[in-house]
C-alpha positions in Angstrom: -74.4 -50.7 -97.8 -72.1 -53.4 -96.6 -69.2 -52.3 -94.1 -65.9 -52.3 -95.4 -64.6 -53.2 -92.1 -66.4 -56.6 -92.5 -64.4 -57.4 -95.9 -61.2 -56.5 -94.8 -60.8 -57.1 -90.7 -57.7 -55.6 -91.1 -58.9 -52.5 -92.1 -59.7 -50.9 -89.1 -56.2 -51.8 -87.3 -54.1 -49.8 -90.0 -54.0 -46.8 -87.9 -52.1 -48.4 -85.2 -49.6 -50.4 -87.1 -50.0 -53.5 -86.3 -50.5 -54.7 -89.9 -47.3 -53.6 -90.8 -45.5 -55.1 -88.1 -47.2 -58.8 -88.6 -45.5 -59.8 -91.6 -41.8 -59.0 -89.4 -42.8 -60.9 -86.5 -44.1 -63.5 -88.8 -40.4 -63.8 -90.4 -38.9 -63.6 -87.3 -40.9 -66.7 -85.9 -39.8 -68.5 -89.4 -36.2 -67.7 -88.6 -36.8 -68.8 -85.0 -38.5 -72.2 -85.9 -35.8 -72.7 -88.9 -33.1 -72.2 -86.2 -34.4 -74.5 -83.8 -35.4 -77.3 -86.6 -31.1 -77.1 -87.4 -30.4 -77.4 -84.0 -32.3 -80.7 -83.3 -30.9 -82.2 -86.5 -27.3 -80.9 -85.3 -27.3 -81.8 -82.1 -27.6 -86.0 -81.8 -24.2 -85.8 -84.3 -22.3 -82.9 -82.5 -22.6 -84.5 -79.1 -21.7 -88.0 -80.2 -18.4 -86.7 -81.9 -17.9 -84.3 -78.8 -17.9 -87.5 -76.5 -16.2 -89.4 -79.1 -13.4 -86.7 -79.1 -13.6 -86.2 -75.3 -13.1 -90.0 -74.9 -10.3 -90.0 -77.2 -8.1 -87.7 -75.6 -8.8 -89.1 -72.1 -7.4 -92.4 -73.6 -4.7 -90.6 -74.9 -3.6 -89.5 -71.6 -3.8 -93.0 -70.3 -1.8 -94.2 -73.3 -5.2 -96.4 -74.3 -5.5 -96.4 -78.3 -9.0 -95.2 -79.7 -9.2 -98.6 -81.6 -8.5 -102.3 -80.9 -6.4 -102.4 -84.0 -3.9 -99.7 -82.4 -3.3 -100.8 -79.1 0.1 -102.0 -77.9 -1.3 -104.8 -75.5 0.2 -103.8 -72.6 -3.1 -102.9 -70.8 -4.6 -99.2 -69.6 -1.5 -98.2 -68.1 0.9 -98.8 -70.8 3.5 -96.3 -72.8 1.7 -95.1 -75.6 3.3 -96.9 -79.0 5.5 -95.3 -81.4 7.8 -96.5 -84.2 10.5 -96.0 -82.0 8.8 -97.7 -79.2 8.1 -100.9 -81.4 11.7 -101.0 -82.9 14.2 -100.4 -79.8 11.4 -101.6 -76.9 11.7 -104.7 -78.2 15.2 -105.3 -79.7 18.2 -106.0 -77.2 21.6 -107.4 -78.7 21.6 -110.6 -79.1 25.0 -112.8 -78.8 25.3 -112.8 -82.5 25.2 -109.2 -82.4 28.0 -108.9 -79.5 29.9 -111.8 -81.5 29.4 -109.1 -84.7 30.7 -106.2 -82.4 33.7 -108.0 -81.5 35.1 -109.0 -85.0 33.9 -105.1 -85.8 36.4 -103.8 -83.2 39.3 -107.0 -84.3 38.9 -105.7 -87.5 39.5 -102.3 -87.1 42.4 -103.0 -84.7 44.0 -105.0 -87.5 44.1 -102.5 -90.1 44.9 -99.8 -87.8 47.5 -101.4 -85.8 50.4 -100.5 -87.9 49.8 -96.5 -87.0 51.5 -97.4 -83.8 55.0 -97.5 -85.5 54.5 -94.0 -86.7 56.4 -91.4 -85.3 55.5 -87.7 -84.2 54.7 -85.2 -87.3 55.9 -81.9 -87.2 52.6 -80.3 -87.8 50.6 -79.5 -84.4 52.0 -83.4 -82.8 54.7 -80.8 -81.1 51.7 -78.6 -79.5 50.0 -81.2 -78.6 52.9 -84.2 -77.3 56.0 -84.3 -78.4 57.1 -81.1 -76.9 54.3 -80.2 -74.7 55.6 -80.9 -71.2 52.2 -80.5 -69.5 51.2 -83.5 -71.8 54.5 -85.3 -71.6 55.0 -85.2 -67.8 51.5 -87.3 -67.9 48.5 -87.1 -65.5 49.5 -85.1 -62.4 47.7 -82.3 -60.4 49.0 -79.4 -62.0 48.8 -81.0 -65.5 44.6 -81.6 -64.8 44.4 -77.9 -64.0 46.3 -76.5 -66.8 43.8 -78.7 -69.1 40.4 -77.2 -68.1 42.5 -73.3 -68.0 44.4 -73.6 -71.2 43.1 -72.7 -74.7 46.9 -74.1 -76.0 46.5 -75.1 -79.6 43.7 -72.3 -80.2 41.2 -75.1 -78.5 39.4 -75.4 -75.3 39.2 -79.7 -75.1 40.1 -80.5 -71.2 39.0 -84.0 -72.1 41.3 -84.0 -75.4 44.7 -82.6 -73.2 43.7 -85.0 -70.1 43.2 -88.5 -72.4 46.8 -87.4 -73.9 48.1 -86.8 -70.5 46.7 -90.6 -69.5 48.4 -91.8 -72.1 51.8 -90.6 -71.6 51.5 -92.1 -68.0 50.7 -95.7 -69.0 52.9 -95.4 -72.0 55.7 -92.8 -71.7 56.2 -89.6 -73.7 56.7 -91.7 -77.0 54.7 -91.7 -79.9 53.2 -95.6 -79.4 50.9 -94.8 -76.5 49.4 -92.1 -78.5 48.8 -94.1 -81.8 47.6 -97.0 -79.7 44.9 -95.1 -77.8 43.5 -93.7 -81.0 43.2 -96.7 -82.4 41.5 -98.2 -79.9 38.8 -95.2 -79.7 38.0 -95.8 -83.3 37.4 -99.2 -82.9 35.2 -98.9 -80.0 33.2 -96.2 -82.2 32.9 -98.4 -84.8 31.1 -100.9 -82.0 29.2 -98.1 -80.4 27.8 -96.8 -83.9 26.9 -100.9 -84.3 24.7 -100.6 -81.4 23.2 -97.6 -81.9 22.2 -98.1 -85.2 20.9 -102.0 -83.9 18.7 -100.0 -81.2 17.3 -97.6 -83.7 16.8 -100.0 -86.4 16.4 -103.4 -85.0 18.0 -104.7 -87.9 21.6 -106.1 -87.1 23.0 -106.9 -91.1 22.5 -103.4 -92.2 23.6 -101.7 -88.9 26.8 -104.0 -89.1 27.5 -103.1 -93.0 27.1 -99.1 -92.1 29.3 -99.6 -88.7 32.1 -101.6 -90.9 32.3 -99.0 -93.5 32.2 -96.2 -90.9 35.3 -98.2 -89.4 37.5 -98.8 -92.3 36.6 -96.0 -94.5 39.8 -94.3 -95.8 38.7 -90.8 -94.3 39.4 -91.5 -91.5 43.0 -92.4 -91.8 44.1 -88.8 -90.7 42.1 -88.7 -87.3 43.3 -92.3 -86.4 47.2 -92.0 -87.5 47.6 -88.5 -86.6 47.9 -88.1 -82.9 47.2 -84.6 -82.9 43.4 -85.5 -84.3 42.6 -87.3 -81.2 39.5 -85.1 -80.5 37.9 -86.2 -83.6 38.1 -89.8 -82.4 37.1 -88.9 -79.0 34.4 -86.0 -80.0 32.9 -89.0 -82.3 32.9 -91.7 -79.6 30.8 -89.1 -77.0 28.7 -88.3 -80.1 27.6 -91.9 -81.0 26.8 -92.1 -77.0 24.8 -89.3 -76.6 23.1 -90.8 -79.8 22.0 -94.2 -78.0 21.2 -92.7 -74.9 18.4 -90.2 -76.9 17.1 -93.7 -77.9 16.6 -94.3 -74.8 14.8 -90.9 -74.0 12.8 -90.6 -76.9 11.5 -94.2 -75.8 10.5 -93.2 -72.1 
């Protein structure tokens, strides 16, 4: 009688459990082979992408663009190019711009010059100028200290007090000098705004139009013709200068 073990070779190993483990082992081996094949397929693309990413990061650190179309053209040690660098970095005020700024200042002075004939008004001008002995006596040591320590007028603005004291020292305690200083500061504000916009945009004609609108707009009549609004014209001057300084900072 034929031996059953010859027809079923695995029958003699049923007792030791190897037959039940063999399919699981085969599945594990198949999974390993599949993962290895997937890894081999992914490695070339992944490694090249990683190399390109590391190269781009290294180039960005030294300011070199990853594409020849994006290169700023100033070598591997150049500053990374931005929109602000392209505009503000290359733009310089030309002779025509200086002439335009001079025209802007002259037009603003001519427009507001009649304000020098105005008198003090009884609305804060007595506190800021006409009846304030610390201002009418001019720029002195005691008045200088007072300007930095007082909150007279419900404000702490020492530069405003110092500018008013300087006006009294140069032109006397009358209203003429205070009005003239307001007008000059407003004219300078228009010129500084024109300079800032030219550096920011690189376009002189729109910049001149905006600065002229700012200088001639009726909303500024109060700030220019009212002595007590010195803080407005003075703070605007420093504001525009700060904007111009920020352009240099952002470009660097």
